[in-house]
BAKOLMI-961981 format. One record per atom (N, C-alpha, C): residue in one letter; atom name; y, z negated, x negated. Coordinates in steps of 0.02 Angstrom, whole numbers, plus 50000, padded with zeros to 5 digits. Example, Ala and Ser with C-alpha at 12.3 -4.5 7.8 and 13.67 -1.06 7.14 Angstrom:
BEGIN
type  atom  v  w  u
A  N  49716  49610  49340
A  CA  49775  49610  49385
A  C  49835  49610  49340
S  N  49888  49646  49358
S  CA  49947  49643  49316
S  C  50002  49606  49355
END
This chain:
BEGIN
type  atom  v  w  u
M  N  49940  50000  49958
M  CA  50000  50000  50000
M  C  50063  50000  49956
R  N  50120  50011  49987
R  CA  50183  50010  49950
R  C  50208  49939  49948
I  N  50225  49915  49888
I  CA  50244  49845  49879
I  C  50311  49842  49842
I  N  50357  49801  49867
I  CA  50422  49790  49836
I  C  50420  49725  49797
V  N  50442  49728  49734
V  CA  50442  49668  49691
V  C  50513  49656  49667
S  N  50542  49600  49687
S  CA  50608  49582  49661
S  C  50600  49544  49596
G  N  50649  49553  49551
G  CA  50644  49520  49485
G  C  50592  49551  49441
A  N  50578  49616  49451
A  CA  50521  49649  49420
A  C  50522  49649  49344
A  N  50581  49642  49314
A  CA  50586  49643  49241
A  C  50578  49574  49210
G  N  50563  49525  49251
G  CA  50550  49458  49225
G  C  50482  49452  49194
F  N  50468  49395  49166
F  CA  50405  49382  49130
F  C  50344  49389  49176
I  N  50337  49345  49224
I  CA  50279  49348  49269
I  C  50282  49410  49314
P  N  50340  49426  49344
P  CA  50341  49485  49388
P  C  50319  49550  49354
S  N  50337  49559  49290
S  CA  50317  49622  49256
S  C  50241  49625  49250
H  N  50209  49569  49237
H  CA  50136  49568  49236
H  C  50107  49580  49306
M  N  50142  49555  49356
M  CA  50119  49566  49425
M  C  50123  49640  49443
C  N  50175  49673  49420
C  CA  50181  49746  49432
C  C  50121  49782  49401
D  N  50102  49762  49340
D  CA  50044  49793  49308
D  C  49981  49784  49351
R  N  49971  49724  49377
R  CA  49912  49710  49417
R  C  49911  49751  49481
L  N  49968  49754  49515
L  CA  49972  49791  49578
L  C  49957  49865  49567
L  N  49984  49893  49514
L  CA  49971  49964  49499
L  C  49898  49975  49481
A  N  49869  49927  49444
A  CA  49798  49933  49425
A  C  49753  49931  49486
E  N  49776  49897  49539
E  CA  49737  49892  49601
E  C  49748  49952  49647
G  N  49791  49999  49625
G  CA  49800  50060  49664
G  C  49859  50061  49711
H  N  49900  50008  49710
H  CA  49960  50005  49752
H  C  50016  50045  49720
T  N  50066  50064  49759
T  CA  50128  50091  49732
T  C  50179  50035  49732
V  N  50222  50034  49682
V  CA  50268  49978  49672
V  C  50339  50003  49663
A  N  50385  49971  49698
A  CA  50457  49980  49687
A  C  50483  49914  49659
G  N  50507  49914  49598
G  CA  50532  49854  49566
G  C  50607  49851  49567
L  N  50634  49793  49584
L  CA  50707  49782  49585
L  C  50726  49730  49533
D  N  50780  49741  49498
D  CA  50805  49690  49451
D  C  50876  49709  49431
N  N  50918  49659  49419
N  CA  50986  49672  49395
N  C  50994  49655  49321
F  N  50940  49634  49289
F  CA  50938  49617  49218
F  C  50983  49559  49199
L  N  50995  49514  49246
L  CA  51033  49454  49229
L  C  50995  49414  49177
T  N  50930  49404  49188
T  CA  50888  49370  49139
T  C  50825  49410  49123
G  N  50807  49458  49165
G  CA  50750  49500  49151
G  C  50765  49549  49095
S  N  50713  49578  49066
S  CA  50722  49624  49010
S  C  50693  49693  49025
P  N  50732  49746  49012
P  CA  50705  49814  49021
P  C  50642  49826  48980
K  N  50635  49791  48923
K  CA  50576  49799  48881
K  C  50512  49781  48918
N  N  50517  49735  48965
N  CA  50457  49714  49001
N  C  50429  49768  49047
L  N  50470  49818  49063
L  CA  50448  49873  49106
L  C  50446  49940  49069
A  N  50462  49940  49005
A  CA  50466  50003  48968
A  C  50400  50042  48970
H  N  50344  50005  48969
H  CA  50279  50038  48969
H  C  50262  50071  49036
L  N  50302  50056  49087
L  CA  50290  50085  49154
L  C  50334  50146  49168
Q  N  50378  50164  49122
Q  CA  50420  50222  49132
Q  C  50377  50285  49139
G  N  50387  50320  49193
G  CA  50348  50380  49204
G  C  50279  50368  49233
R  N  50262  50304  49244
R  CA  50196  50289  49272
R  C  50193  50309  49346
P  N  50143  50350  49364
P  CA  50137  50368  49435
P  C  50130  50306  49479
G  N  50167  50306  49534
G  CA  50163  50251  49580
G  C  50213  50195  49568
F  N  50252  50202  49513
F  CA  50301  50149  49499
F  C  50372  50177  49502
Q  N  50415  50141  49537
Q  CA  50486  50159  49542
Q  C  50527  50098  49524
F  N  50578  50108  49483
F  CA  50623  50052  49468
F  C  50692  50066  49495
I  N  50721  50014  49527
I  CA  50789  50019  49554
I  C  50829  49961  49526
R  N  50881  49977  49488
R  CA  50924  49923  49463
R  C  50970  49900  49519
H  N  50961  49837  49539
H  CA  50998  49813  49597
H  C  50999  49737  49598
D  N  51055  49709  49621
D  CA  51063  49637  49632
D  C  51045  49624  49704
I  N  50989  49588  49716
I  CA  50965  49581  49784
I  C  51007  49532  49826
T  N  51057  49500  49796
T  CA  51103  49460  49837
T  C  51152  49506  49874
Q  N  51153  49569  49854
Q  CA  51196  49619  49886
Q  C  51153  49662  49934
P  N  51186  49696  49982
P  CA  51148  49738  50029
P  C  51100  49785  49992
L  N  51039  49790  50018
L  CA  50989  49831  49986
L  C  51004  49905  49995
P  N  50984  49946  49946
P  CA  50998  50018  49951
P  C  50966  50048  50014
E  N  51003  50093  50046
E  CA  50977  50124  50107
E  C  50912  50161  50093
A  N  50908  50190  50034
A  CA  50847  50227  50017
A  C  50786  50182  50019
L  N  50796  50119  50002
L  CA  50740  50071  50003
L  C  50724  50051  50074
L  N  50776  50040  50114
L  CA  50766  50019  50183
L  C  50733  50074  50224
D  N  50749  50137  50208
D  CA  50724  50193  50247
D  C  50662  50226  50216
S  N  50637  50196  50162
S  CA  50582  50227  50126
S  C  50517  50221  50165
A  N  50465  50247  50136
A  CA  50398  50244  50168
A  C  50380  50172  50184
Q  N  50335  50164  50231
Q  CA  50316  50098  50255
Q  C  50298  50051  50197
V  N  50326  49992  50200
V  CA  50313  49941  50150
V  C  50259  49894  50176
G  N  50209  49880  50136
G  CA  50155  49836  50157
G  C  50166  49763  50137
A  N  50202  49753  50082
A  CA  50213  49684  50058
A  C  50278  49681  50018
V  N  50310  49623  50023
V  CA  50371  49609  49985
V  C  50357  49547  49943
L  N  50364  49553  49877
L  CA  50355  49496  49832
L  C  50423  49477  49805
H  N  50447  49419  49827
H  CA  50513  49396  49805
H  C  50504  49350  49745
M  N  50514  49380  49686
M  CA  50502  49345  49623
M  C  50565  49338  49581
A  N  50622  49359  49608
A  CA  50684  49359  49570
A  C  50715  49290  49567
S  N  50733  49268  49507
S  CA  50771  49207  49496
S  C  50771  49191  49422
P  N  50827  49167  49395
P  CA  50823  49135  49329
P  C  50771  49079  49334
A  N  50730  49072  49282
A  CA  50675  49024  49287
A  C  50674  48972  49232
S  N  50707  48985  49176
S  CA  50707  48935  49122
S  C  50769  48892  49128
P  N  50765  48828  49107
P  CA  50825  48785  49111
P  C  50886  48815  49077
K  N  50875  48847  49020
K  CA  50931  48879  48985
K  C  50965  48931  49029
D  N  50925  48972  49063
D  CA  50953  49026  49104
D  C  50986  49000  49167
Y  N  50953  48956  49204
Y  CA  50984  48936  49267
Y  C  51042  48888  49257
M  N  51045  48854  49200
M  CA  51104  48813  49187
M  C  51163  48856  49165
E  N  51149  48913  49136
E  CA  51202  48960  49118
E  C  51226  48999  49179
H  N  51182  49006  49229
H  CA  51198  49046  49288
H  C  51182  49007  49352
P  N  51213  48949  49361
P  CA  51195  48908  49419
P  C  51212  48939  49486
I  N  51269  48971  49491
I  CA  51289  49001  49555
I  C  51245  49061  49572
E  N  51232  49103  49522
E  CA  51187  49160  49534
E  C  51117  49136  49554
T  N  51095  49080  49524
T  CA  51029  49053  49541
T  C  51027  49031  49614
L  N  51080  48997  49636
L  CA  51084  48976  49706
L  C  51090  49036  49753
D  N  51126  49087  49731
D  CA  51134  49147  49772
D  C  51068  49183  49783
V  N  51028  49191  49730
V  CA  50966  49228  49736
V  C  50915  49190  49777
G  N  50919  49123  49776
G  CA  50874  49083  49816
G  C  50893  49082  49890
S  N  50956  49094  49904
S  CA  50980  49093  49974
S  C  50989  49164  50000
A  N  51044  49197  49981
A  CA  51058  49264  50006
A  C  51003  49314  49985
G  N  50979  49307  49923
G  CA  50927  49353  49899
G  C  50863  49345  49938
T  N  50844  49282  49951
T  CA  50783  49270  49989
T  C  50789  49298  50059
R  N  50847  49289  50090
R  CA  50856  49315  50159
R  C  50852  49391  50161
R  N  50883  49423  50112
R  CA  50880  49497  50112
R  C  50808  49522  50105
M  N  50770  49489  50062
M  CA  50700  49511  50053
M  C  50658  49494  50114
L  N  50672  49439  50146
L  CA  50637  49422  50208
L  C  50654  49473  50263
E  N  50717  49493  50267
E  CA  50736  49543  50317
E  C  50702  49610  50303
L  N  50694  49626  50239
L  CA  50659  49687  50221
L  C  50586  49685  50245
A  N  50554  49627  50232
A  CA  50485  49619  50255
A  C  50481  49623  50331
R  N  50528  49590  50363
R  CA  50528  49590  50437
R  C  50538  49661  50465
A  N  50583  49699  50435
A  CA  50597  49766  50459
A  C  50536  49812  50455
H  N  50495  49800  50404
H  CA  50436  49843  50394
H  C  50372  49812  50422
G  N  50377  49752  50450
G  CA  50316  49718  50472
G  C  50271  49703  50413
A  N  50301  49690  50355
A  CA  50263  49679  50293
A  C  50251  49604  50282
S  N  50203  49589  50240
S  CA  50192  49520  50219
S  C  50245  49503  50167
F  N  50256  49438  50157
F  CA  50309  49414  50111
F  C  50281  49358  50068
L  N  50287  49365  50003
L  CA  50266  49313  49956
L  C  50327  49286  49919
L  N  50337  49221  49922
L  CA  50390  49189  49884
L  C  50359  49153  49824
T  N  50386  49167  49764
T  CA  50366  49128  49706
T  C  50414  49070  49700
S  N  50390  49012  49720
S  CA  50429  48951  49714
S  C  50408  48916  49649
T  N  50418  48851  49645
T  CA  50411  48819  49580
T  C  50389  48746  49587
S  N  50358  48721  49535
S  CA  50341  48650  49531
S  C  50404  48607  49528
E  N  50460  48638  49512
E  CA  50523  48600  49509
E  C  50543  48574  49578
C  N  50511  48600  49630
C  CA  50523  48571  49697
C  C  50503  48498  49700
Y  N  50460  48477  49655
Y  CA  50438  48407  49653
Y  C  50486  48363  49612
G  N  50533  48395  49577
G  CA  50581  48357  49536
G  C  50547  48317  49482
D  N  50571  48256  49471
D  CA  50539  48209  49425
D  C  50490  48168  49468
P  N  50427  48190  49473
P  CA  50383  48166  49526
P  C  50362  48093  49520
A  N  50359  48060  49578
A  CA  50334  47992  49582
A  C  50261  47991  49603
V  N  50233  48051  49616
V  CA  50163  48060  49633
V  C  50130  48103  49580
H  N  50071  48082  49556
H  CA  50040  48118  49501
H  C  49965  48118  49510
P  N  49932  48176  49503
P  CA  49961  48243  49498
P  C  49996  48263  49563
Q  N  50033  48317  49561
Q  CA  50073  48336  49618
Q  C  50031  48376  49668
V  N  50033  48354  49731
V  CA  49999  48389  49785
V  C  50052  48421  49830
E  N  50031  48473  49866
E  CA  50079  48511  49906
E  C  50111  48470  49961
T  N  50079  48417  49983
T  CA  50107  48376  50037
T  C  50159  48326  50012
Y  N  50168  48323  49945
Y  CA  50219  48278  49917
Y  C  50287  48312  49923
W  N  50337  48275  49950
W  CA  50402  48305  49963
W  C  50450  48305  49903
G  N  50431  48271  49850
G  CA  50469  48276  49789
G  C  50521  48222  49778
N  N  50547  48221  49718
N  CA  50597  48173  49696
N  C  50651  48211  49658
V  N  50693  48246  49695
V  CA  50742  48292  49666
V  C  50812  48262  49671
N  N  50849  48267  49616
N  CA  50920  48249  49616
N  C  50960  48309  49641
P  N  50988  48306  49701
P  CA  51021  48366  49729
P  C  51087  48383  49698
V  N  51114  48339  49655
V  CA  51179  48354  49623
V  C  51173  48351  49547
G  N  51112  48350  49520
G  CA  51102  48348  49447
G  C  51108  48417  49417
P  N  51105  48422  49351
P  CA  51114  48486  49317
P  C  51058  48536  49332
R  N  50999  48512  49352
R  CA  50944  48558  49368
R  C  50942  48576  49442
S  N  50987  48547  49481
S  CA  50983  48555  49554
S  C  50993  48627  49576
C  N  51030  48666  49537
C  CA  51042  48735  49557
C  C  50976  48772  49565
Y  N  50927  48758  49522
Y  CA  50862  48790  49526
Y  C  50817  48754  49577
D  N  50813  48688  49572
D  CA  50769  48650  49617
D  C  50787  48663  49690
E  N  50851  48656  49706
E  CA  50872  48663  49775
E  C  50871  48735  49798
S  N  50883  48781  49752
S  CA  50877  48852  49769
S  C  50807  48868  49794
K  N  50757  48843  49759
K  CA  50688  48857  49778
K  C  50668  48818  49840
R  N  50692  48757  49847
R  CA  50675  48718  49907
R  C  50705  48751  49969
F  N  50767  48776  49962
F  CA  50798  48811  50018
F  C  50759  48876  50033
A  N  50739  48911  49980
A  CA  50702  48973  49990
A  C  50637  48960  50027
E  N  50604  48905  50012
E  CA  50543  48887  50048
E  C  50558  48874  50122
A  N  50611  48836  50135
A  CA  50630  48821  50204
A  C  50647  48885  50243
L  N  50683  48930  50211
L  CA  50701  48993  50243
L  C  50639  49036  50257
T  N  50594  49036  50210
T  CA  50532  49074  50218
T  C  50492  49048  50278
M  N  50486  48983  50284
M  CA  50450  48954  50341
M  C  50486  48967  50407
A  N  50553  48967  50405
A  CA  50592  48982  50465
A  C  50579  49053  50490
Y  N  50575  49100  50443
Y  CA  50560  49169  50463
Y  C  50489  49176  50489
H  N  50444  49137  50461
H  CA  50375  49139  50487
H  C  50372  49112  50558
R  N  50405  49055  50568
R  CA  50402  49022  50634
R  C  50442  49060  50687
T  N  50500  49086  50667
T  CA  50545  49118  50715
T  C  50528  49191  50728
H  N  50511  49227  50674
H  CA  50500  49299  50680
H  C  50428  49321  50669
G  N  50385  49273  50653
G  CA  50315  49291  50644
G  C  50300  49328  50580
V  N  50345  49325  50531
V  CA  50332  49358  50467
V  C  50272  49325  50434
R  N  50227  49365  50407
R  CA  50168  49340  50372
R  C  50189  49318  50302
T  N  50197  49254  50292
T  CA  50225  49229  50230
T  C  50174  49190  50189
N  N  50187  49190  50123
N  CA  50149  49149  50076
N  C  50199  49118  50027
I  N  50184  49056  50005
I  CA  50228  49022  49958
I  C  50186  48995  49900
A  N  50203  49017  49840
A  CA  50169  48993  49780
A  C  50214  48946  49742
R  N  50190  48886  49728
R  CA  50227  48840  49685
R  C  50198  48846  49614
I  N  50235  48881  49572
I  CA  50212  48898  49505
I  C  50227  48842  49456
F  N  50176  48821  49420
F  CA  50185  48773  49366
F  C  50191  48811  49299
N  N  50206  48774  49246
N  CA  50220  48805  49180
N  C  50171  48861  49164
T  N  50198  48920  49152
T  CA  50159  48979  49137
T  C  50184  49010  49072
Y  N  50139  49038  49034
Y  CA  50158  49065  48968
Y  C  50118  49128  48954
G  N  50141  49165  48904
G  CA  50105  49225  48883
G  C  50153  49277  48856
P  N  50127  49336  48838
P  CA  50169  49390  48813
P  C  50224  49408  48863
R  N  50281  49431  48835
R  CA  50341  49452  48871
R  C  50389  49395  48887
M  N  50370  49333  48870
M  CA  50420  49280  48874
M  C  50474  49295  48821
Q  N  50534  49271  48833
Q  CA  50587  49280  48783
Q  C  50588  49219  48737
L  N  50590  49232  48672
L  CA  50588  49177  48624
L  C  50646  49128  48633
N  N  50703  49153  48657
N  CA  50762  49111  48661
N  C  50775  49085  48731
D  N  50724  49084  48775
D  CA  50738  49064  48844
D  C  50738  48988  48854
G  N  50723  48950  48802
G  CA  50729  48878  48806
G  C  50667  48842  48829
R  N  50616  48878  48853
R  CA  50555  48844  48875
R  C  50512  48825  48815
V  N  50470  48775  48825
V  CA  50438  48743  48768
V  C  50389  48789  48731
V  N  50353  48832  48766
V  CA  50304  48874  48732
V  C  50337  48923  48684
P  N  50383  48966  48707
P  CA  50415  49011  48659
P  C  50457  48975  48608
A  N  50488  48919  48627
A  CA  50529  48881  48579
A  C  50487  48856  48521
F  N  50431  48824  48536
F  CA  50388  48798  48483
F  C  50359  48854  48440
I  N  50337  48909  48472
I  CA  50308  48965  48434
I  C  50361  48995  48388
D  N  50420  49005  48414
D  CA  50475  49033  48374
D  C  50490  48988  48314
Q  N  50497  48924  48327
Q  CA  50513  48877  48273
Q  C  50457  48874  48221
A  N  50395  48875  48245
A  CA  50338  48870  48199
A  C  50332  48933  48156
L  N  50342  48991  48185
L  CA  50337  49053  48147
L  C  50393  49060  48095
R  N  50450  49030  48110
R  CA  50506  49033  48063
R  C  50505  48975  48013
G  N  50460  48928  48023
G  CA  50458  48870  47979
G  C  50513  48821  47994
A  N  50544  48828  48052
A  CA  50598  48783  48072
A  C  50569  48720  48105
P  N  50606  48666  48107
P  CA  50581  48606  48140
P  C  50566  48618  48213
L  N  50512  48588  48238
L  CA  50494  48591  48308
L  C  50533  48536  48345
T  N  50573  48557  48394
T  CA  50616  48510  48429
T  C  50579  48479  48488
V  N  50567  48414  48485
V  CA  50536  48377  48539
V  C  50590  48334  48571
F  N  50598  48339  48636
F  CA  50648  48299  48670
F  C  50618  48232  48692
G  N  50657  48179  48683
G  CA  50632  48112  48698
G  C  50580  48092  48646
D  N  50533  48051  48668
D  CA  50481  48029  48621
D  C  50419  48074  48622
G  N  50422  48128  48664
G  CA  50367  48175  48667
G  C  50310  48153  48711
S  N  50318  48098  48747
S  CA  50264  48073  48789
S  C  50263  48107  48858
Q  N  50317  48144  48875
Q  CA  50317  48179  48939
Q  C  50262  48232  48939
T  N  50232  48245  48996
T  CA  50175  48289  48999
T  C  50190  48355  49035
R  N  50153  48406  49014
R  CA  50155  48471  49048
R  C  50083  48498  49049
S  N  50073  48548  49091
S  CA  50010  48585  49092
S  C  50028  48659  49090
F  N  49989  48698  49053
F  CA  50009  48766  49037
F  C  49957  48816  49063
C  N  49980  48864  49102
C  CA  49936  48915  49133
C  C  49951  48983  49101
Y  N  49899  49017  49079
Y  CA  49908  49083  49049
Y  C  49926  49133  49104
V  N  49966  49182  49086
V  CA  49996  49227  49136
V  C  49944  49267  49175
S  N  49889  49287  49143
S  CA  49839  49325  49181
S  C  49807  49283  49235
D  N  49797  49219  49223
D  CA  49771  49174  49274
D  C  49822  49167  49331
M  N  49885  49161  49313
M  CA  49937  49154  49365
M  C  49940  49216  49409
V  N  49937  49275  49379
V  CA  49940  49337  49417
V  C  49879  49342  49464
E  N  49821  49321  49441
E  CA  49762  49321  49484
E  C  49773  49276  49545
G  N  49801  49217  49533
G  CA  49814  49172  49589
G  C  49864  49201  49638
L  N  49917  49232  49612
L  CA  49968  49262  49656
L  C  49938  49320  49696
Y  N  49896  49359  49664
Y  CA  49867  49417  49698
Y  C  49822  49393  49755
R  N  49783  49341  49742
R  CA  49740  49315  49796
R  C  49781  49285  49852
L  N  49835  49251  49834
L  CA  49876  49218  49884
L  C  49909  49268  49931
M  N  49932  49325  49904
M  CA  49968  49373  49945
M  C  49923  49405  49998
F  N  49858  49401  49990
F  CA  49812  49428  50040
F  C  49780  49373  50083
S  N  49804  49311  50074
S  CA  49775  49256  50111
S  C  49814  49242  50175
G  N  49784  49202  50218
G  CA  49818  49183  50280
G  C  49851  49115  50274
E  N  49858  49088  50214
E  CA  49888  49023  50204
E  C  49964  49029  50205
R  N  49997  48995  50252
R  CA  50069  49001  50260
R  C  50108  48945  50225
Y  N  50075  48890  50211
Y  CA  50109  48834  50178
Y  C  50102  48839  50102
P  N  50143  48803  50064
P  CA  50143  48809  49991
P  C  50075  48795  49960
V  N  50061  48832  49906
V  CA  50000  48823  49867
V  C  50019  48815  49794
N  N  49996  48762  49762
N  CA  50007  48752  49691
N  C  49966  48803  49651
L  N  49998  48835  49603
L  CA  49962  48877  49555
L  C  49982  48855  49485
G  N  49933  48833  49447
G  CA  49945  48810  49379
G  C  49881  48785  49349
N  N  49885  48765  49287
N  CA  49826  48739  49253
N  C  49829  48662  49255
P  N  49777  48629  49280
P  CA  49780  48557  49287
P  C  49767  48518  49222
T  N  49754  48553  49167
T  CA  49743  48519  49103
T  C  49809  48494  49076
E  N  49818  48429  49074
E  CA  49882  48398  49056
E  C  49882  48375  48983
M  N  49939  48382  48951
M  CA  49946  48357  48883
M  C  50018  48337  48870
T  N  50029  48295  48821
T  CA  50098  48275  48806
T  C  50131  48330  48765
I  N  50197  48330  48766
I  CA  50234  48380  48727
I  C  50221  48370  48653
L  N  50213  48309  48631
L  CA  50198  48296  48561
L  C  50130  48325  48542
E  N  50080  48317  48585
E  CA  50015  48347  48572
E  C  50020  48423  48570
F  N  50061  48450  48614
F  CA  50069  48523  48615
F  C  50102  48548  48551
A  N  50151  48512  48527
A  CA  50184  48530  48464
A  C  50134  48531  48407
E  N  50090  48482  48405
E  CA  50039  48479  48352
E  C  49991  48538  48358
Q  N  49974  48558  48419
Q  CA  49929  48615  48428
Q  C  49961  48680  48405
I  N  50025  48688  48418
I  CA  50060  48748  48395
I  C  50063  48749  48319
R  N  50076  48692  48288
R  CA  50077  48690  48215
R  C  50010  48710  48186
A  N  49956  48683  48214
A  CA  49890  48698  48189
A  C  49872  48771  48199
L  N  49889  48799  48256
L  CA  49872  48868  48273
L  C  49908  48918  48229
T  N  49971  48904  48213
T  CA  50012  48950  48173
T  C  50007  48936  48098
G  N  49976  48879  48080
G  CA  49973  48860  48010
G  C  50041  48840  47983
S  N  50086  48820  48027
S  CA  50154  48803  48008
S  C  50159  48733  47978
R  N  50204  48726  47932
R  CA  50219  48660  47903
R  C  50283  48630  47932
S  N  50305  48658  47987
S  CA  50366  48634  48018
S  C  50361  48560  48035
E  N  50414  48524  48020
E  CA  50416  48454  48041
E  C  50434  48450  48114
I  N  50420  48393  48144
I  CA  50438  48382  48214
I  C  50499  48336  48215
V  N  50551  48360  48248
V  CA  50613  48321  48254
V  C  50624  48304  48327
R  N  50659  48250  48340
R  CA  50671  48228  48408
R  C  50744  48232  48427
Q  N  50756  48251  48489
Q  CA  50823  48251  48517
Q  C  50821  48214  48584
P  N  50879  48193  48609
P  CA  50880  48156  48673
P  C  50850  48196  48730
L  N  50818  48161  48775
L  CA  50787  48193  48833
L  C  50842  48217  48881
P  N  50839  48281  48902
P  CA  50890  48306  48949
P  C  50888  48268  49016
E  N  50945  48266  49049
E  CA  50950  48232  49113
E  C  50903  48263  49164
D  N  50868  48221  49202
D  CA  50822  48240  49256
D  C  50761  48279  49231
D  N  50747  48278  49166
D  CA  50688  48311  49140
D  C  50626  48275  49166
P  N  50579  48310  49199
P  CA  50520  48277  49228
P  C  50478  48241  49175
K  N  50456  48181  49190
K  CA  50415  48143  49142
K  C  50342  48166  49145
Q  N  50319  48187  49203
Q  CA  50251  48210  49211
Q  C  50250  48273  49253
R  N  50206  48320  49234
R  CA  50201  48381  49273
R  C  50129  48405  49268
Q  N  50092  48399  49322
Q  CA  50023  48420  49325
Q  C  50006  48439  49397
P  N  49981  48499  49409
P  CA  49965  48520  49477
P  C  49898  48494  49501
D  N  49895  48475  49564
D  CA  49832  48466  49598
D  C  49816  48534  49628
I  N  49763  48567  49605
I  CA  49749  48635  49629
I  C  49690  48636  49677
S  N  49675  48579  49707
S  CA  49619  48576  49755
S  C  49627  48627  49811
K  N  49689  48636  49834
K  CA  49701  48682  49889
K  C  49689  48754  49866
A  N  49711  48772  49807
A  CA  49701  48840  49781
A  C  49626  48854  49773
I  N  49589  48805  49750
I  CA  49516  48813  49743
I  C  49484  48824  49811
R  N  49506  48784  49859
R  CA  49475  48786  49926
R  C  49495  48849  49964
V  N  49559  48866  49963
V  CA  49585  48920  50004
V  C  49578  48989  49971
L  N  49588  48990  49905
L  CA  49589  49055  49869
L  C  49527  49066  49826
G  N  49488  49014  49816
G  CA  49432  49020  49769
G  C  49457  49033  49699
W  N  49515  49003  49683
W  CA  49548  49018  49619
W  C  49555  48955  49577
E  N  49544  48963  49513
E  CA  49563  48913  49463
E  C  49569  48948  49396
P  N  49609  48920  49350
P  CA  49619  48954  49285
P  C  49554  48962  49246
R  N  49551  49018  49210
R  CA  49492  49033  49168
R  C  49508  49034  49094
V  N  49570  49049  49077
V  CA  49589  49057  49006
V  C  49605  48989  48977
T  N  49572  48971  48922
T  CA  49586  48907  48890
T  C  49653  48909  48855
L  N  49682  48852  48842
L  CA  49746  48849  48807
L  C  49741  48881  48739
D  N  49687  48869  48703
D  CA  49680  48899  48636
D  C  49678  48975  48641
Q  N  49640  49001  48688
Q  CA  49636  49074  48696
Q  C  49704  49104  48714
G  N  49737  49073  48762
G  CA  49802  49098  48785
G  C  49855  49095  48730
L  N  49855  49040  48694
L  CA  49905  49033  48641
L  C  49893  49083  48585
R  N  49830  49098  48570
R  CA  49816  49148  48518
R  C  49844  49216  48538
H  N  49835  49235  48601
H  CA  49863  49298  48625
H  C  49939  49297  48621
T  N  49968  49241  48640
T  CA  50041  49235  48643
T  C  50072  49235  48573
V  N  50042  49197  48528
V  CA  50066  49196  48459
V  C  50059  49265  48428
G  N  50004  49298  48441
G  CA  49994  49366  48415
G  C  50048  49414  48440
Y  N  50067  49407  48502
Y  CA  50119  49449  48531
Y  C  50185  49438  48495
F  N  50203  49376  48484
F  CA  50267  49362  48451
F  C  50265  49380  48377
Q  N  50207  49374  48345
Q  CA  50201  49396  48275
Q  C  50211  49471  48269
E  N  50183  49508  48318
E  CA  50192  49580  48318
E  C  50264  49599  48329
L  N  50298  49564  48374
L  CA  50369  49577  48385
L  C  50409  49567  48321
E  N  50392  49513  48286
E  CA  50426  49497  48224
E  C  50414  49551  48172
R  N  50352  49576  48169
R  CA  50335  49628  48120
R  C  50372  49693  48135
V  N  50376  49711  48199
V  CA  50410  49772  48219
V  C  50484  49769  48206
S  N  50514  49709  48214
S  CA  50586  49702  48206
S  C  50608  49701  48133
I  N  50560  49689  48088
I  CA  50579  49686  48016
I  C  50594  49755  47989
END
């Protein structure tokens, strides 16, 4: 079927475009390159079944898109996603979660298409429940520095459910936990590319706080598999997608050093405001509803990711 993907030049969305095309669908990707990279879609130039439209989805959608052939699904994946990006673009982040979400929902409604929203584990804020289950309402600071992203996604979820209840749109909501892999940007501020970049350069690995805060890391191919299964499911309420294997940031730094053979020292800086102390998904619902759970081990995924960044470094020299 014909599928519209917003934010197509982003890290996870670009991999999703690959999967959709591999499954035989035709894809129209939208992006304004605020944080996405044209390099992530360069390999799709000229690919049969793929169309790219440079567009800011907070603005009226192109008539050509609205009047195009029947759309079967709309995947709303557009948004700054790293703390560095959404703190640099807080208003744009709120706009894409509100106006952008509504425009994509209206597109799905007009075509009678299904709608998938990629939400985030940040909806849980600094959680008081661990691991996080979908029925937990979260502990979010609505006026803190991260609120532009947290509240943007929480509003997007509410709007998505309103369209389902009011207009009968077939909706799905994915709450994505930390995901990593090729096509991440080294300078986007997230811990995986930051540590890999620092380790490959021999620079100190920056750990915020005492490093005891936890994260769980899901390789991008596993995430795409979960999203693909979700978009064909009848589940209308949020579903956690992530890897439930939890580790401290300090443990992760040590693993990156060992994997890269780096002698980088570990340095500490103050913990950012509202930085979650624990982050681990309960994926019982994904297992039950989608028959999905991660398959790629952290060691396997990191080897692929480090290799990708080493190749980038080699090509740039």
